[in-house]
C-alpha positions as CSV (number, residue, x, y, z in Angstrom):
1,M,-33.9,-18.4,39.2
2,S,-30.2,-17.8,38.7
3,L,-30.9,-14.3,37.2
4,R,-33.2,-12.3,39.4
5,L,-36.4,-11.5,37.4
6,S,-39.3,-9.4,38.5
7,V,-42.5,-8.2,36.9
8,L,-44.0,-4.8,36.2
9,D,-47.8,-4.8,35.3
10,R,-49.6,-1.7,34.3
11,S,-53.1,-3.2,34.3
12,H,-53.6,-2.7,30.6
13,V,-57.1,-2.7,29.4
14,R,-57.9,-5.1,26.5
15,Q,-60.5,-4.3,23.9
16,G,-63.9,-5.6,25.2
17,V,-62.7,-5.9,28.8
18,S,-63.6,-3.3,31.4
19,P,-61.0,-1.4,33.5
20,Q,-62.5,-3.0,36.6
21,Q,-61.9,-6.5,35.3
22,S,-58.4,-5.5,34.2
23,L,-57.5,-4.6,37.8
24,R,-58.9,-8.0,39.0
25,D,-56.8,-9.6,36.3
26,T,-53.7,-7.9,37.7
27,V,-54.3,-9.5,41.0
28,R,-54.8,-13.0,39.5
29,F,-51.7,-12.5,37.3
30,A,-49.6,-11.7,40.4
31,Q,-50.6,-15.1,41.9
32,Q,-49.6,-16.8,38.7
33,V,-46.1,-15.2,38.4
34,E,-45.5,-15.9,42.1
35,D,-46.0,-19.6,41.3
36,L,-43.4,-19.2,38.5
37,G,-40.7,-17.9,41.0
38,Y,-40.5,-14.2,40.1
39,H,-39.0,-12.0,42.8
40,R,-41.1,-8.8,42.7
41,F,-44.5,-7.8,41.3
42,W,-44.8,-4.0,40.8
43,V,-47.8,-1.9,39.7
44,A,-47.9,1.5,38.1
45,E,-49.5,4.9,38.3
46,H,-51.3,6.4,35.3
47,H,-54.1,8.8,35.4
48,S,-57.0,9.2,32.9
49,V,-55.5,6.7,30.3
50,P,-58.3,4.7,28.6
51,G,-56.0,1.8,28.0
52,V,-54.4,1.6,31.4
53,A,-56.5,0.9,34.6
54,G,-53.6,1.2,37.1
55,A,-54.1,4.6,38.8
56,A,-53.8,4.0,42.5
57,P,-50.7,1.8,42.9
58,T,-50.6,1.6,46.7
59,V,-54.3,0.5,46.8
60,L,-53.6,-2.1,44.1
61,A,-50.4,-3.2,45.8
62,A,-52.4,-4.0,48.9
63,A,-54.8,-6.2,46.9
64,V,-51.8,-8.0,45.3
65,A,-50.0,-8.5,48.6
66,A,-53.2,-9.9,50.2
67,A,-53.7,-12.4,47.4
68,T,-50.0,-13.6,47.4
69,S,-47.7,-15.0,50.1
70,R,-44.1,-14.9,49.0
71,I,-43.5,-12.5,46.1
72,R,-42.3,-9.0,47.0
73,V,-44.9,-6.3,46.1
74,G,-44.3,-2.7,45.2
75,T,-44.8,0.2,42.9
76,G,-43.2,1.0,39.6
77,G,-43.8,3.6,40.7
78,V,-45.7,6.1,42.8
79,M,-45.2,9.5,41.0
80,L,-44.1,11.5,44.0
81,P,-44.7,15.0,42.5
82,N,-48.4,14.0,42.4
83,H,-48.6,13.4,46.2
84,Q,-47.7,14.8,49.6
85,P,-44.6,12.9,51.0
86,L,-46.2,12.3,54.4
87,V,-49.2,10.6,52.8
88,V,-47.0,8.4,50.7
89,A,-44.9,7.4,53.7
90,E,-48.0,6.6,55.7
91,Q,-49.5,4.5,52.8
92,F,-46.3,2.4,52.6
93,G,-46.1,2.2,56.3
94,V,-49.5,0.6,56.4
95,L,-48.6,-1.7,53.6
96,G,-45.3,-2.7,55.3
97,S,-47.1,-3.2,58.6
98,L,-49.7,-5.5,57.1
99,F,-47.3,-7.4,54.8
100,P,-43.9,-7.4,56.7
101,D,-40.7,-7.7,54.7
102,R,-42.5,-7.9,51.3
103,I,-43.1,-4.2,50.3
104,D,-41.0,-2.1,48.0
105,V,-41.3,1.7,47.6
106,G,-40.8,2.4,43.9
107,L,-40.8,6.2,43.1
108,G,-40.9,8.3,40.0
109,R,-40.8,12.0,39.3
110,S,-43.4,12.3,36.5
111,V,-46.5,14.5,36.8
112,G,-49.8,14.2,35.0
113,F,-49.5,14.1,31.2
114,T,-52.0,16.9,30.4
115,D,-53.1,20.2,31.9
116,G,-56.5,18.7,32.8
117,I,-55.0,15.8,34.7
118,R,-52.5,18.1,36.5
119,R,-55.4,20.5,37.5
120,A,-57.4,17.5,38.8
121,L,-54.4,16.4,40.9
122,G,-53.7,19.9,42.1
123,R,-50.2,20.0,40.6
124,G,-48.5,22.3,38.2
125,K,-46.3,21.3,35.2
126,D,-43.2,22.3,37.2
127,A,-44.1,20.1,40.2
128,A,-41.3,17.7,39.3
129,E,-38.7,20.4,39.9
130,R,-39.1,19.9,43.6
131,F,-38.5,16.1,43.4
132,G,-35.3,16.0,45.3
133,E,-36.8,18.0,48.1
134,Q,-39.9,15.8,48.2
135,L,-37.7,12.7,48.2
136,A,-35.6,13.9,51.1
137,E,-38.8,14.6,53.0
138,L,-40.2,11.2,52.3
139,L,-37.0,9.4,53.4
140,D,-37.0,11.4,56.6
141,Y,-40.6,10.3,57.3
142,L,-39.7,6.6,56.6
143,N,-36.6,6.9,58.9
144,G,-38.4,8.8,61.6
145,K,-36.1,11.8,61.3
146,A,-38.4,14.5,60.0
147,A,-37.2,17.9,61.3
148,S,-40.8,19.1,61.6
149,G,-41.6,16.7,64.4
150,V,-44.3,15.1,62.2
151,H,-44.3,11.3,62.1
152,A,-45.4,8.7,59.7
153,V,-46.0,6.4,62.6
154,S,-46.9,3.3,60.7
155,A,-43.7,3.4,58.7
156,E,-41.1,4.0,61.4
157,G,-39.0,1.0,62.2
158,L,-39.9,-0.9,59.1
159,D,-37.6,-2.2,56.4
160,L,-39.0,-0.5,53.3
161,P,-36.5,-0.6,50.4
162,V,-36.8,2.5,48.2
163,F,-36.1,2.4,44.5
164,L,-35.9,5.3,42.1
165,L,-37.1,5.3,38.5
166,A,-34.7,7.0,36.2
167,T,-36.7,9.6,34.3
168,G,-35.0,12.9,33.5
169,A,-32.3,13.4,36.2
170,G,-33.5,10.3,38.1
171,A,-30.2,8.5,37.7
172,G,-28.2,11.3,39.3
173,T,-30.8,11.7,42.1
174,A,-30.6,7.9,42.8
175,A,-26.8,8.2,43.1
176,E,-27.0,11.3,45.3
177,F,-29.4,9.7,47.7
178,G,-27.8,6.2,47.6
179,L,-30.9,4.4,46.2
180,P,-31.2,1.4,43.9
181,L,-31.9,2.6,40.3
182,V,-34.6,1.4,38.0
183,I,-33.9,2.3,34.4
184,A,-35.3,1.6,30.9
185,P,-33.8,2.3,27.4
186,A,-36.2,5.1,26.7
187,H,-33.6,6.9,24.5
188,G,-31.7,3.8,23.4
189,D,-29.3,1.4,24.9
190,D,-26.2,3.5,24.5
191,R,-27.6,6.4,26.5
192,M,-28.9,4.0,29.1
193,I,-25.5,2.4,29.6
194,R,-23.9,5.9,30.0
195,M,-26.5,6.8,32.7
196,I,-25.8,3.5,34.5
197,E,-22.1,4.2,34.4
198,E,-22.6,7.7,35.7
199,Y,-24.9,6.4,38.5
200,R,-22.3,3.9,39.7
201,A,-19.5,6.4,39.6
202,A,-21.5,9.0,41.6
203,F,-23.2,6.6,44.0
204,R,-23.1,7.6,47.7
205,P,-23.7,4.7,50.2
206,S,-26.8,5.3,52.3
207,A,-29.0,3.6,54.9
208,Q,-31.0,2.3,51.9
209,A,-28.1,0.7,50.0
210,T,-24.3,0.4,50.6
211,E,-23.5,-0.1,46.9
212,P,-25.1,0.6,43.5
213,Y,-27.9,-1.6,42.5
214,V,-29.4,-1.5,39.0
215,V,-32.8,-2.8,38.0
216,L,-33.1,-2.9,34.2
217,A,-36.7,-2.4,33.1
218,R,-37.3,-4.2,29.8
219,S,-40.1,-5.3,27.6
220,I,-39.6,-9.0,26.8
221,A,-41.7,-11.4,24.8
222,V,-41.0,-15.2,24.5
223,A,-42.8,-17.7,22.4
224,D,-42.1,-21.0,20.6
225,S,-41.3,-19.2,17.4
226,T,-39.7,-15.8,16.6
227,E,-42.8,-14.6,14.7
228,R,-45.2,-15.5,17.5
229,A,-43.1,-13.6,20.0
230,R,-43.1,-10.6,17.8
231,R,-46.9,-10.8,17.5
232,L,-47.2,-10.5,21.3
233,L,-45.7,-7.0,21.0
234,V,-48.1,-5.8,18.2
235,P,-51.1,-4.7,20.4
236,E,-49.1,-2.4,22.6
237,A,-47.0,-1.1,19.7
238,W,-50.2,-0.1,17.9
239,A,-51.6,1.6,21.1
240,T,-48.3,3.5,21.5
241,A,-48.4,4.6,17.8
242,Y,-52.0,5.7,18.2
243,S,-51.1,7.7,21.3
244,R,-48.4,9.5,19.4
245,T,-50.7,10.6,16.7
246,H,-53.9,11.1,18.7
247,G,-52.7,11.9,22.2
248,E,-54.6,9.0,23.8
249,F,-53.4,5.4,24.6
250,P,-56.4,3.1,23.8
251,P,-57.3,-0.4,24.9
252,L,-55.3,-3.2,23.4
253,E,-56.6,-4.7,20.2
254,P,-55.9,-8.3,19.0
255,P,-52.8,-8.6,16.9
256,E,-54.6,-9.9,13.9
257,Q,-56.9,-6.9,14.0
258,V,-53.9,-4.5,14.1
259,L,-52.0,-6.3,11.3
260,A,-55.1,-6.2,9.1
261,R,-55.4,-2.5,9.4
262,S,-54.6,-0.2,6.5
263,M,-52.1,2.4,7.8
264,S,-51.0,5.6,6.1
265,D,-47.3,6.5,6.2
266,R,-47.2,8.4,9.5
267,P,-49.1,5.8,11.6
268,R,-47.1,3.0,9.9
269,A,-43.8,4.7,10.8
270,Q,-44.9,5.2,14.4
271,F,-46.0,1.6,14.6
272,E,-42.7,0.3,13.3
273,R,-40.9,2.6,15.7
274,A,-42.9,1.3,18.6
275,L,-41.9,-2.3,17.7
276,R,-38.2,-1.5,18.3
277,G,-36.2,-1.7,21.5
278,H,-37.9,-4.8,22.8
279,L,-36.3,-8.1,23.5
280,W,-38.3,-10.9,21.8
281,G,-37.9,-14.4,20.3
282,T,-37.7,-18.1,21.1
283,P,-36.3,-19.2,24.5
284,D,-32.8,-19.7,23.0
285,E,-32.9,-16.3,21.2
286,V,-34.0,-14.5,24.4
287,A,-31.4,-16.4,26.5
288,T,-28.6,-15.1,24.2
289,A,-30.0,-11.6,24.2
290,L,-30.3,-11.6,28.0
291,D,-26.7,-12.7,28.3
292,E,-25.6,-9.8,26.1
293,L,-27.9,-7.3,28.0
294,V,-26.6,-8.3,31.4
295,A,-23.0,-8.3,30.2
296,H,-23.3,-4.8,28.6
297,T,-25.2,-3.2,31.5
298,G,-24.0,-5.1,34.6
299,A,-27.7,-5.2,35.6
300,D,-28.4,-6.8,39.0
301,E,-32.0,-7.5,38.2
302,V,-34.4,-7.3,35.2
303,L,-37.9,-5.9,35.7
304,V,-40.0,-7.5,32.9
305,T,-43.0,-6.1,31.2
306,T,-44.8,-8.4,28.7
307,T,-48.0,-6.9,27.2
308,A,-50.1,-9.2,25.1
309,H,-53.8,-9.1,24.1
310,D,-54.4,-12.7,25.2
311,P,-53.6,-13.3,28.9
312,A,-52.8,-16.9,28.2
313,D,-50.1,-15.8,25.7
314,R,-48.7,-13.4,28.2
315,L,-48.5,-16.0,30.9
316,D,-46.8,-18.5,28.5
317,S,-44.2,-15.8,27.8
318,Y,-43.4,-15.4,31.5
319,R,-43.3,-19.2,32.0
320,L,-40.8,-19.6,29.1
321,L,-38.8,-16.7,30.4
322,S,-38.6,-18.2,33.9
323,K,-37.1,-21.4,32.3
324,V,-34.6,-19.3,30.4
325,S,-33.4,-17.7,33.6
326,E,-33.1,-21.1,35.4
327,A,-30.9,-22.3,32.6
328,R,-28.5,-19.3,32.7
329,S,-24.9,-19.5,33.8
330,P,-24.5,-18.8,37.6
331,A,-21.5,-16.7,36.6
332,L,-24.0,-14.0,35.4
333,S,-25.9,-13.9,38.7
334,R,-25.8,-10.6,40.5
335,P,-25.8,-9.6,44.2
336,A,-29.3,-9.1,45.7
337,V,-31.1,-6.5,47.6
338,N,-34.5,-7.2,49.3
C-alpha cells in the first residue's frame, strides 16, 4: 500500500451473535486484513457495553498475534487510568517477548463511563487527572529506568512503540512526551486539524520518536455504490443514537431493520447526527476524499474503522479500500514508524 493503512476493531456485537463469538470473529478478521496488506491491527478497551465485546485488549491482542504472522498488533487503546502502570508494562513486555517486533502500545486516558463501572475497576472519576504521571511511570518501566528500583523485567530491552490517543489534553501530552499521536475528528475536522498543528509545533523528540507522527483514526465505508456504502454505516449510527438517548450502546441491528423503524424527532436527529463525519462512497469517491484528508491533515497513517452488520460487507469494504490505497499517488506517501 502506498498510503499506510491500519485497522481498529472494537469487537462489536451483532444482533443474534454472542459476545464470545464476536471476539472469535475479531481474531478471524485480523487474519483476513493481514492478507489484504494492512499494517496494524488494534483492539480496544470498553467495559460493560452490551454492543462491544472488547474489554481486555492485551489478552485479545495476544490471540490476534498468535493467529497472524506479519501484521503489527496493538491496542487502541489500553485506558491507562484504569490500570497500574507496572502491570501494563509487564503485559506488553510479555506480548513483545512472545511476538518480537510486532507489538504496539496504544494508550488512552479515559476512565469507566459510569459510576458503577468505575467502582468495579477501583477507580474514581478523577483518575484521568493523573494520566501524565502514570504515563511517565509506564515509560520508565518500559525503558528500565524506574526510580523505585522496580522492574518490568519482560519489557526491558524490547522495541515497544508507544502511541497516545488524543482525548482531552492527549495531543499536548503526546507532544510533551515525544510520542506518535492517534487522533479522530470527535469535535469536527477543523478542531482536529488545529490540535494536529499544535502537536507538531510543541513536539519534543524522544527515545520513542524523533519527529511528530500522526495517525488519523477515521470511520471509512467503501462499496460499489454510494448508497450501499452509506448503508454500511447505518447499524452503528443507530446504536450510537440509541446510546445517546438511553445511555447504553446495543448490539448492531441489520440496516434494513433500522431504516424501517419509525423514529420520533429526537432519535431521528441523533441518528442523522451519527451518520455525519464518516468517509464513505465508491472507490473513486473515497480515493478523492482520502487525498483531501491527507492533504489537509498531513496524516502519516490512517487507522480505519469500518462497522457493518454483515461481516462479508465489512471485509469487502476493507478489500476495496486496500485497492484504493494501492492506486494512490506515491507523492502522498508518508514517512513510517514501526
